[in-house]
DRENDO-1510 file (C-alpha; in Angstrom, 1 decimal, always signed):
<recs>
REC; n; res; u; v; w
REC; 1; MET; +88.4; -80.9; +133.2 .
REC; 2; ASP; +89.1; -77.2; +133.9 .
REC; 3; GLU; +86.0; -76.4; +131.8 .
REC; 4; VAL; +83.8; -78.8; +133.8 .
REC; 5; LEU; +85.0; -77.3; +137.1 .
REC; 6; SER; +84.4; -73.8; +135.8 .
REC; 7; LYS; +80.8; -74.7; +134.9 .
REC; 8; ILE; +80.2; -76.3; +138.3 .
REC; 9; TRP; +81.6; -73.2; +140.0 .
REC; 10; GLU; +79.4; -70.9; +137.8 .
REC; 11; GLY; +76.3; -72.9; +138.6 .
REC; 12; LEU; +77.0; -72.8; +142.3 .
REC; 13; GLU; +77.7; -69.0; +142.0 .
REC; 14; GLN; +74.4; -68.4; +140.3 .
REC; 15; ALA; +72.6; -70.5; +142.9 .
REC; 16; PHE; +74.2; -68.4; +145.7 .
REC; 17; LEU; +73.4; -65.1; +143.9 .
REC; 18; MET; +69.7; -66.1; +143.5 .
REC; 19; ALA; +69.5; -67.0; +147.2 .
REC; 20; TYR; +71.1; -63.7; +148.1 .
REC; 21; GLU; +68.4; -61.9; +146.1 .
REC; 22; VAL; +65.6; -63.3; +148.2 .
REC; 23; TRP; +67.2; -64.1; +151.5 .
REC; 24; TRP; +65.5; -61.2; +153.3 .
REC; 25; ALA; +62.1; -62.1; +151.8 .
REC; 26; LEU; +62.4; -65.7; +152.9 .
REC; 27; VAL; +63.3; -64.8; +156.5 .
REC; 28; LEU; +60.5; -62.2; +156.7 .
REC; 29; GLY; +58.0; -64.7; +155.3 .
REC; 30; PHE; +59.0; -67.5; +157.6 .
REC; 31; ALA; +58.9; -65.2; +160.6 .
REC; 32; ILE; +55.4; -64.0; +159.8 .
REC; 33; SER; +54.3; -67.6; +159.3 .
REC; 34; ALA; +55.9; -68.6; +162.6 .
REC; 35; ILE; +54.1; -65.9; +164.5 .
REC; 36; VAL; +50.7; -67.0; +163.2 .
REC; 37; GLN; +51.5; -70.7; +163.9 .
REC; 38; ALA; +52.6; -69.9; +167.5 .
REC; 39; TRP; +49.8; -67.5; +168.4 .
REC; 40; VAL; +46.8; -69.2; +166.9 .
REC; 41; PRO; +45.8; -72.4; +168.9 .
REC; 42; ARG; +45.7; -75.6; +166.9 .
REC; 43; HIS; +42.4; -76.7; +168.4 .
REC; 44; ARG; +40.7; -73.5; +167.1 .
REC; 45; ILE; +41.8; -74.4; +163.6 .
REC; 46; GLU; +40.5; -77.9; +163.9 .
REC; 47; SER; +37.1; -76.8; +165.2 .
REC; 48; ALA; +36.8; -74.1; +162.5 .
REC; 49; LEU; +37.3; -76.7; +159.7 .
REC; 50; ALA; +34.8; -79.2; +161.0 .
REC; 51; GLY; +31.8; -79.8; +158.8 .
REC; 52; GLU; +31.1; -79.0; +155.1 .
REC; 53; GLY; +29.9; -76.2; +153.0 .
REC; 54; PRO; +31.3; -72.8; +151.7 .
REC; 55; GLY; +31.9; -71.5; +155.3 .
REC; 56; ALA; +34.2; -74.4; +156.2 .
REC; 57; VAL; +36.1; -74.1; +152.9 .
REC; 58; ALA; +36.5; -70.3; +153.4 .
REC; 59; ARG; +37.8; -70.8; +156.9 .
REC; 60; ALA; +40.2; -73.5; +155.7 .
REC; 61; THR; +41.4; -71.1; +153.0 .
REC; 62; GLY; +42.1; -68.3; +155.5 .
REC; 63; LEU; +43.8; -70.6; +158.0 .
REC; 64; GLY; +45.9; -72.3; +155.3 .
REC; 65; ALA; +47.1; -68.9; +154.0 .
REC; 66; ALA; +48.3; -68.1; +157.5 .
REC; 67; SER; +50.3; -71.3; +157.9 .
REC; 68; SER; +53.6; -72.6; +156.6 .
REC; 69; SER; +54.2; -73.0; +152.9 .
REC; 70; CYS; +55.9; -76.4; +153.2 .
REC; 71; SER; +54.0; -78.8; +150.9 .
REC; 72; TYR; +54.8; -81.9; +153.0 .
REC; 73; ALA; +53.7; -80.1; +156.2 .
REC; 74; ALA; +50.5; -78.9; +154.4 .
REC; 75; ILE; +49.4; -82.4; +153.4 .
REC; 76; ALA; +50.2; -83.9; +156.8 .
REC; 77; ILE; +48.2; -81.2; +158.6 .
REC; 78; ALA; +45.4; -81.6; +156.1 .
REC; 79; LYS; +45.3; -85.3; +156.7 .
REC; 80; SER; +45.1; -84.7; +160.5 .
REC; 81; LEU; +42.2; -82.3; +160.0 .
REC; 82; PHE; +40.5; -84.8; +157.7 .
REC; 83; GLN; +40.8; -87.4; +160.4 .
REC; 84; LYS; +39.2; -85.1; +162.9 .
REC; 85; GLY; +36.1; -84.3; +160.8 .
REC; 86; ALA; +37.0; -81.8; +158.2 .
REC; 87; SER; +35.5; -82.5; +154.8 .
REC; 88; SER; +37.7; -83.4; +151.9 .
REC; 89; SER; +37.0; -80.1; +150.2 .
REC; 90; SER; +38.1; -78.2; +153.4 .
REC; 91; ALA; +41.2; -80.3; +153.7 .
REC; 92; LEU; +42.2; -79.7; +150.1 .
REC; 93; ALA; +41.4; -76.0; +150.4 .
REC; 94; PHE; +43.7; -75.9; +153.3 .
REC; 95; GLN; +46.4; -77.5; +151.2 .
REC; 96; PHE; +45.9; -75.1; +148.3 .
REC; 97; ALA; +46.0; -72.1; +150.5 .
REC; 98; SER; +48.9; -73.3; +152.6 .
REC; 99; THR; +51.1; -73.6; +149.5 .
REC; 100; ASN; +49.8; -70.8; +147.2 .
REC; 101; LEU; +48.5; -68.0; +149.4 .
REC; 102; VAL; +51.3; -67.6; +152.0 .
REC; 103; TRP; +53.6; -64.6; +152.7 .
REC; 104; GLU; +57.0; -66.0; +151.9 .
REC; 105; LEU; +56.0; -67.4; +148.5 .
REC; 106; GLY; +54.5; -64.1; +147.4 .
REC; 107; LEU; +57.5; -62.1; +148.6 .
REC; 108; VAL; +60.0; -64.4; +146.8 .
REC; 109; LEU; +58.0; -64.3; +143.6 .
REC; 110; TRP; +57.8; -60.5; +143.8 .
REC; 111; VAL; +61.6; -60.1; +144.3 .
REC; 112; LEU; +62.6; -62.5; +141.6 .
REC; 113; ILE; +60.2; -61.9; +138.7 .
REC; 114; GLY; +57.7; -59.2; +139.6 .
REC; 115; TRP; +54.5; -58.3; +141.5 .
REC; 116; GLN; +52.3; -59.6; +138.6 .
REC; 117; PHE; +53.4; -63.1; +139.4 .
REC; 118; THR; +52.6; -62.6; +143.1 .
REC; 119; LEU; +49.2; -61.3; +142.3 .
REC; 120; GLY; +48.6; -64.1; +139.8 .
REC; 121; GLU; +49.7; -66.7; +142.4 .
REC; 122; TYR; +47.1; -65.4; +144.9 .
REC; 123; VAL; +44.3; -65.0; +142.4 .
REC; 124; GLY; +45.1; -68.4; +141.0 .
REC; 125; GLY; +45.1; -70.0; +144.4 .
REC; 126; ILE; +41.6; -68.8; +145.1 .
REC; 127; VAL; +40.4; -69.9; +141.6 .
REC; 128; MET; +41.8; -73.4; +142.3 .
REC; 129; ILE; +40.0; -73.6; +145.6 .
REC; 130; VAL; +36.7; -72.5; +144.0 .
REC; 131; LEU; +37.1; -75.0; +141.2 .
REC; 132; MET; +38.1; -77.8; +143.5 .
REC; 133; ALA; +35.1; -77.2; +145.9 .
REC; 134; ALA; +32.7; -77.0; +143.0 .
REC; 135; THR; +33.8; -80.1; +141.2 .
REC; 136; LEU; +35.1; -82.4; +143.9 .
REC; 137; ARG; +31.8; -84.2; +144.5 .
REC; 138; LEU; +31.7; -85.1; +140.8 .
REC; 139; ILE; +34.6; -87.6; +141.2 .
REC; 140; VAL; +34.6; -88.2; +145.0 .
REC; 141; SER; +31.4; -89.7; +146.3 .
REC; 142; PRO; +30.4; -89.5; +150.0 .
REC; 143; ARG; +31.1; -93.2; +150.2 .
REC; 144; LEU; +34.6; -92.9; +148.8 .
REC; 145; GLU; +35.2; -90.0; +151.1 .
REC; 146; ALA; +34.1; -92.0; +154.1 .
REC; 147; SER; +36.4; -94.9; +153.0 .
REC; 148; ALA; +39.3; -92.4; +152.6 .
REC; 149; ARG; +38.7; -91.0; +156.1 .
REC; 150; HIS; +38.7; -94.6; +157.5 .
REC; 151; HIS; +42.0; -95.3; +155.7 .
REC; 152; ALA; +43.5; -92.1; +157.1 .
REC; 153; GLU; +42.5; -93.0; +160.6 .
REC; 154; GLU; +44.1; -96.4; +160.2 .
REC; 155; ALA; +47.2; -95.2; +158.4 .
REC; 156; ASP; +50.5; -95.0; +160.2 .
REC; 157; ALA; +50.8; -91.3; +160.9 .
REC; 158; GLY; +54.5; -91.3; +161.4 .
REC; 159; HIS; +56.2; -88.2; +162.7 .
REC; 160; GLN; +54.5; -84.9; +162.1 .
REC; 161; HIS; +55.6; -81.4; +162.9 .
REC; 162; HIS; +53.6; -80.2; +165.9 .
REC; 163; ALA; +53.8; -76.4; +166.0 .
REC; 164; ALA; +54.4; -74.7; +169.3 .
REC; 165; GLY; +51.6; -72.4; +170.5 .
REC; 166; VAL; +51.2; -69.8; +173.2 .
REC; 167; GLU; +48.6; -70.6; +175.9 .
REC; 168; GLU; +44.9; -70.0; +175.2 .
REC; 169; GLY; +43.6; -66.6; +176.3 .
REC; 170; ALA; +47.0; -64.8; +176.2 .
REC; 171; GLY; +46.6; -61.2; +175.1 .
REC; 172; TRP; +48.6; -59.4; +172.5 .
REC; 173; ARG; +50.6; -57.5; +175.1 .
REC; 174; ARG; +51.5; -60.8; +176.7 .
REC; 175; ARG; +52.5; -62.2; +173.4 .
REC; 176; LEU; +54.7; -59.3; +172.4 .
REC; 177; THR; +56.6; -59.0; +175.7 .
REC; 178; ALA; +56.9; -62.5; +177.0 .
REC; 179; ALA; +60.0; -64.5; +176.3 .
REC; 180; ASP; +58.1; -67.8; +176.2 .
REC; 181; ALA; +55.8; -66.4; +173.5 .
REC; 182; TRP; +58.7; -65.5; +171.3 .
REC; 183; SER; +60.3; -68.8; +172.1 .
REC; 184; ASP; +57.2; -70.4; +170.5 .
REC; 185; VAL; +57.7; -68.2; +167.5 .
REC; 186; ALA; +61.4; -69.2; +167.3 .
REC; 187; HIS; +60.7; -72.9; +167.5 .
REC; 188; ASN; +58.1; -72.7; +164.8 .
REC; 189; PHE; +60.6; -70.6; +162.7 .
REC; 190; ARG; +63.3; -73.2; +163.2 .
REC; 191; GLY; +60.9; -76.1; +162.6 .
REC; 192; ASP; +59.8; -74.7; +159.2 .
REC; 193; TRP; +63.4; -74.1; +158.1 .
REC; 194; ARG; +64.2; -77.6; +159.2 .
REC; 195; MET; +61.4; -79.0; +157.0 .
REC; 196; LEU; +62.1; -76.8; +154.0 .
REC; 197; TRP; +65.9; -76.1; +153.8 .
REC; 198; LYS; +66.5; -79.1; +151.5 .
REC; 199; GLU; +63.7; -78.1; +149.1 .
REC; 200; ILE; +64.9; -74.5; +149.1 .
REC; 201; THR; +68.5; -75.5; +148.5 .
REC; 202; VAL; +67.7; -78.0; +145.7 .
REC; 203; GLY; +65.5; -75.3; +144.1 .
REC; 204; PHE; +68.3; -72.8; +144.1 .
REC; 205; LEU; +70.8; -75.3; +142.9 .
REC; 206; LEU; +68.5; -76.5; +140.0 .
REC; 207; ALA; +67.9; -72.9; +139.0 .
REC; 208; GLY; +71.6; -72.1; +139.1 .
REC; 209; PHE; +72.6; -75.0; +136.9 .
REC; 210; ILE; +69.6; -74.9; +134.6 .
REC; 211; GLY; +70.4; -71.2; +134.1 .
REC; 212; LEU; +73.7; -72.3; +132.4 .
REC; 213; LEU; +71.6; -73.8; +129.6 .
REC; 214; GLY; +71.3; -71.6; +126.6 .
REC; 215; ASP; +68.0; -70.2; +125.2 .
REC; 216; ASP; +68.1; -72.9; +122.5 .
REC; 217; PHE; +67.3; -75.5; +125.1 .
REC; 218; PHE; +64.1; -73.6; +126.2 .
REC; 219; ASN; +63.2; -72.7; +122.7 .
REC; 220; GLY; +63.0; -76.4; +122.0 .
REC; 221; LEU; +61.1; -77.2; +125.1 .
REC; 222; PHE; +58.3; -74.7; +124.6 .
REC; 223; LEU; +56.3; -74.0; +121.4 .
REC; 224; LYS; +57.1; -70.7; +119.8 .
REC; 225; ASP; +55.9; -70.7; +116.2 .
REC; 226; ALA; +52.2; -71.5; +116.9 .
REC; 227; PRO; +49.0; -69.6; +117.5 .
REC; 228; PRO; +49.0; -67.9; +120.9 .
REC; 229; LEU; +46.2; -70.1; +122.3 .
REC; 230; VAL; +48.1; -73.3; +121.3 .
REC; 231; VAL; +51.3; -72.0; +122.9 .
REC; 232; THR; +49.4; -71.1; +126.1 .
REC; 233; ILE; +47.7; -74.5; +126.4 .
REC; 234; GLU; +51.0; -76.4; +125.7 .
REC; 235; ASN; +52.8; -74.3; +128.3 .
REC; 236; VAL; +50.2; -74.9; +131.1 .
REC; 237; ILE; +50.5; -78.6; +130.5 .
REC; 238; VAL; +54.3; -78.7; +130.2 .
REC; 239; GLY; +54.8; -76.5; +133.3 .
REC; 240; PRO; +53.2; -78.8; +135.8 .
REC; 241; LEU; +55.0; -81.8; +134.2 .
REC; 242; ILE; +58.3; -80.1; +134.8 .
REC; 243; ALA; +57.3; -79.5; +138.4 .
REC; 244; VAL; +56.3; -83.1; +138.9 .
REC; 245; LEU; +59.5; -84.4; +137.5 .
REC; 246; SER; +61.7; -81.9; +139.3 .
REC; 247; PHE; +60.5; -83.1; +142.7 .
REC; 248; VAL; +60.9; -79.5; +144.0 .
REC; 249; CYS; +57.9; -78.0; +145.7 .
REC; 250; SER; +56.9; -75.0; +147.8 .
REC; 251; VAL; +59.2; -72.0; +147.9 .
REC; 252; GLY; +61.9; -74.1; +146.2 .
REC; 253; ASN; +59.8; -73.9; +142.9 .
REC; 254; VAL; +60.2; -70.2; +142.6 .
REC; 255; PRO; +63.9; -70.0; +141.5 .
REC; 256; LEU; +63.3; -72.5; +138.8 .
REC; 257; ALA; +60.1; -70.6; +137.8 .
REC; 258; ALA; +62.3; -67.5; +137.3 .
REC; 259; VAL; +64.7; -69.4; +135.0 .
REC; 260; LEU; +61.8; -70.8; +133.0 .
REC; 261; TRP; +60.3; -67.3; +132.6 .
REC; 262; SER; +63.7; -66.1; +131.4 .
REC; 263; GLY; +63.9; -69.0; +129.0 .
REC; 264; GLY; +60.6; -68.3; +127.3 .
REC; 265; ILE; +57.7; -70.0; +129.0 .
REC; 266; SER; +54.5; -68.1; +129.0 .
REC; 267; PHE; +53.0; -66.3; +131.9 .
REC; 268; ALA; +50.3; -69.0; +132.2 .
REC; 269; GLY; +53.0; -71.7; +132.0 .
REC; 270; VAL; +54.9; -70.1; +135.0 .
REC; 271; MET; +51.6; -70.0; +137.0 .
REC; 272; ALA; +50.8; -73.7; +136.2 .
REC; 273; PHE; +54.4; -74.7; +137.1 .
REC; 274; ILE; +54.2; -72.9; +140.5 .
REC; 275; PHE; +50.7; -74.3; +141.3 .
REC; 276; ALA; +51.9; -77.9; +140.7 .
REC; 277; ASP; +53.8; -78.3; +144.0 .
REC; 278; LEU; +51.0; -80.5; +145.4 .
REC; 279; ILE; +51.3; -83.2; +142.8 .
REC; 280; VAL; +55.0; -83.9; +142.7 .
REC; 281; LEU; +55.5; -87.7; +142.8 .
REC; 282; PRO; +56.6; -88.1; +146.4 .
REC; 283; ILE; +53.4; -86.2; +147.5 .
REC; 284; VAL; +51.2; -88.3; +145.3 .
REC; 285; ALA; +52.8; -91.4; +147.0 .
REC; 286; ALA; +51.9; -89.8; +150.4 .
REC; 287; TYR; +48.3; -89.4; +149.3 .
REC; 288; ARG; +48.1; -93.1; +148.4 .
REC; 289; LYS; +49.5; -93.9; +151.9 .
REC; 290; TYR; +47.2; -91.5; +153.7 .
REC; 291; TYR; +43.9; -92.1; +151.8 .
REC; 292; GLY; +44.2; -95.2; +149.7 .
REC; 293; TRP; +44.8; -95.3; +145.9 .
REC; 294; PRO; +41.2; -94.8; +144.7 .
REC; 295; PHE; +40.9; -91.4; +146.5 .
REC; 296; ALA; +44.5; -90.5; +145.9 .
REC; 297; TRP; +44.5; -90.7; +142.1 .
REC; 298; ARG; +41.2; -88.9; +141.9 .
REC; 299; ILE; +42.3; -85.9; +143.9 .
REC; 300; SER; +45.6; -85.9; +142.0 .
REC; 301; VAL; +43.9; -85.7; +138.7 .
REC; 302; LEU; +41.5; -83.1; +140.0 .
REC; 303; MET; +44.3; -80.9; +141.3 .
REC; 304; PHE; +46.1; -81.2; +138.0 .
REC; 305; ALA; +43.0; -80.1; +136.1 .
REC; 306; THR; +42.3; -77.2; +138.5 .
REC; 307; MET; +45.9; -76.0; +138.2 .
REC; 308; VAL; +45.7; -76.0; +134.4 .
REC; 309; VAL; +42.3; -74.3; +134.3 .
REC; 310; ALA; +43.3; -71.8; +137.0 .
REC; 311; ALA; +46.5; -70.8; +135.1 .
REC; 312; LEU; +44.4; -70.3; +131.9 .
REC; 313; VAL; +41.9; -68.2; +133.9 .
REC; 314; VAL; +44.6; -66.0; +135.4 .
REC; 315; ASP; +46.3; -65.6; +132.1 .
REC; 316; GLY; +43.0; -64.6; +130.4 .
REC; 317; LEU; +42.1; -62.2; +133.2 .
REC; 318; PHE; +45.5; -60.6; +133.3 .
REC; 319; SER; +45.7; -60.3; +129.5 .
REC; 320; GLY; +42.4; -58.4; +129.5 .
REC; 321; LEU; +43.6; -56.1; +132.3 .
REC; 322; GLY; +47.0; -55.6; +130.7 .
REC; 323; LEU; +48.9; -57.0; +133.7 .
REC; 324; ILE; +51.0; -59.6; +131.9 .
REC; 325; PRO; +54.6; -58.4; +131.8 .
REC; 326; SER; +55.5; -57.3; +128.3 .
REC; 327; GLY; +58.7; -56.4; +126.6 .
REC; 328; ALA; +62.1; -58.1; +127.0 .
REC; 329; ARG; +62.3; -61.0; +129.4 .
REC; 330; PRO; +64.8; -60.7; +132.3 .
REC; 331; THR; +68.2; -61.9; +131.4 .
REC; 332; ARG; +70.2; -64.4; +133.5 .
REC; 333; ASN; +72.1; -61.5; +135.0 .
REC; 334; ASP; +68.8; -59.8; +136.0 .
REC; 335; ILE; +67.6; -63.0; +137.7 .
REC; 336; PHE; +70.8; -64.0; +139.5 .
REC; 337; GLY; +71.8; -60.5; +140.4 .
REC; 338; ALA; +75.0; -59.5; +142.2 .
REC; 339; VAL; +76.2; -58.5; +145.7 .
REC; 340; GLU; +76.4; -54.7; +145.8 .
REC; 341; LEU; +76.3; -52.0; +148.4 .
REC; 342; ASP; +72.5; -51.3; +148.1 .
REC; 343; TYR; +69.3; -51.7; +150.0 .
REC; 344; LYS; +69.3; -55.5; +149.5 .
REC; 345; LEU; +72.6; -55.7; +151.4 .
REC; 346; PHE; +71.1; -54.0; +154.4 .
REC; 347; LEU; +67.9; -56.0; +154.2 .
REC; 348; ASN; +69.8; -59.2; +154.0 .
REC; 349; ALA; +72.0; -58.2; +156.9 .
REC; 350; PHE; +69.0; -57.4; +159.0 .
REC; 351; ALA; +67.4; -60.7; +158.0 .
REC; 352; LEU; +70.6; -62.5; +159.1 .
REC; 353; VAL; +70.3; -60.9; +162.5 .
REC; 354; VAL; +66.7; -61.9; +162.9 .
REC; 355; PHE; +67.6; -65.5; +161.7 .
REC; 356; VAL; +70.5; -65.8; +164.2 .
REC; 357; LEU; +68.4; -64.3; +167.1 .
REC; 358; LEU; +65.5; -66.7; +166.6 .
REC; 359; PHE; +67.9; -69.7; +166.3 .
REC; 360; TRP; +69.8; -68.5; +169.4 .
REC; 361; LEU; +66.5; -68.4; +171.3 .
REC; 362; THR; +65.8; -72.0; +170.4 .
REC; 363; ALA; +69.2; -73.0; +171.5 .
REC; 364; ARG; +68.9; -71.1; +174.8 .
REC; 365; ARG; +65.4; -72.5; +175.7 .
REC; 366; GLY; +65.3; -75.6; +173.7 .
REC; 367; ALA; +66.3; -79.3; +173.8 .
REC; 368; THR; +66.7; -81.8; +171.0 .
REC; 369; ASP; +64.2; -84.5; +170.5 .
REC; 370; PRO; +66.3; -87.7; +170.7 .
REC; 371; VAL; +64.0; -89.5; +168.2 .
REC; 372; CYS; +63.4; -87.0; +165.4 .
REC; 373; GLY; +66.1; -84.5; +166.1 .
REC; 374; MET; +63.6; -81.6; +166.3 .
REC; 375; LYS; +64.4; -78.6; +168.5 .
REC; 376; VAL; +61.7; -78.3; +171.2 .
REC; 377; ASP; +61.0; -75.7; +173.9 .
REC; 378; ARG; +61.8; -77.5; +177.2 .
REC; 379; ALA; +58.9; -75.7; +178.9 .
REC; 380; ARG; +56.3; -77.0; +176.4 .
REC; 381; ALA; +57.8; -80.3; +175.3 .
REC; 382; VAL; +56.7; -83.8; +176.4 .
REC; 383; ARG; +59.1; -84.8; +179.1 .
REC; 384; LYS; +60.4; -88.2; +180.2 .
REC; 385; ASP; +62.8; -88.7; +183.1 .
REC; 386; VAL; +65.0; -91.8; +182.8 .
REC; 387; ALA; +67.6; -92.7; +185.4 .
REC; 388; GLY; +67.8; -89.1; +186.6 .
REC; 389; GLN; +68.1; -87.7; +183.1 .
REC; 390; ALA; +65.4; -85.6; +181.4 .
REC; 391; TYR; +64.5; -86.2; +177.8 .
REC; 392; TYR; +62.2; -83.9; +175.8 .
REC; 393; PHE; +60.0; -84.8; +172.8 .
REC; 394; CYS; +58.0; -82.9; +170.2 .
REC; 395; SER; +55.0; -85.3; +170.5 .
REC; 396; GLU; +53.7; -88.3; +172.2 .
REC; 397; HIS; +54.5; -90.2; +169.0 .
REC; 398; CYS; +58.2; -89.6; +169.5 .
REC; 399; LEU; +58.0; -90.4; +173.2 .
REC; 400; HIS; +56.3; -93.8; +172.4 .
REC; 401; ALA; +59.1; -94.5; +169.8 .
REC; 402; PHE; +61.7; -93.7; +172.4 .
REC; 403; GLU; +60.1; -96.0; +174.9 .
REC; 404; LEU; +60.0; -98.9; +172.4 .
REC; 405; GLU; +63.7; -98.5; +171.7 .
REC; 406; ARG; +64.7; -98.8; +175.3 .
</recs>
């Protein structure tokens, strides 16, 4: 029993140490994402993605890269954009960019396993978008796309995160100095953490406990004594399958990717594993609900294929340029780190101050939506007065649900 408790404690300790390694990067990435979400009006995004063609796909890519990395939020926003006239290629480009080209993901990758993986993530994200846009029409006909759009319009949208946003036309001086503008940032920051904290926590816990497994476990999972091409192909197929079965997506994938890299998976396998956050089983189920099964399984297969091919392309390109990390793999101690008096301690302390200040701002200016529990800015929320008491809601959907319950 003592040995079991010791292992549990060791796994929890490793999970904490890995979280400590990247805390400052997470806070910085989420803060940058919250600023963009708060200060870029949503209607401008929707109008930019209307229509088809390379221009719409390019705009979707840029806007997705500037948004949150939450996979569930990405597919919900993409569905909303698809309902409002965006093509399926633009909606999928937004999803790919929103989960592969964002700040926080790149920062955490850089901190945990190196800048080469960050660069590979960004290059691979663009490759996936190009491949998807070039091949989508081969498996999704205009008729099927129209049917999927109709299904999305009829689907029960449920609750979606509606980002706060500063008023149209406000200048940068106004944004940088006004309390309500920073309140918008704080509420987006809090909203993203509320959506992602479970994924991030599960990701660190999985990494902490999987890190207890010896190298023999990973040596049996990935091919070793085979030609390099065979090893690479096997790894880029096994990597996404691990991601699908782990149910962890978005930033939560990165800690587990670091453990897999330490355990012997190839560079291409790590890339394919990280790319696969949009095809985990709960998200595939959401595609079926949003668009209907014929469209859902086609885009899921297409995304899996583009992830595998993109990982192979990045691996080949980086091999030719000599960018794939060589030499000894990082040890478990290298990955999980330690709490020491160094620059990371000061960065993490500063990040904690930023985190607390932004959450304090939401508490000072905010109210809790009684339906979904989201913290909303009272000045911008949907308000309903009942018997002399004011209630605040994140959206008309929650207000309607509240009215039905009374």
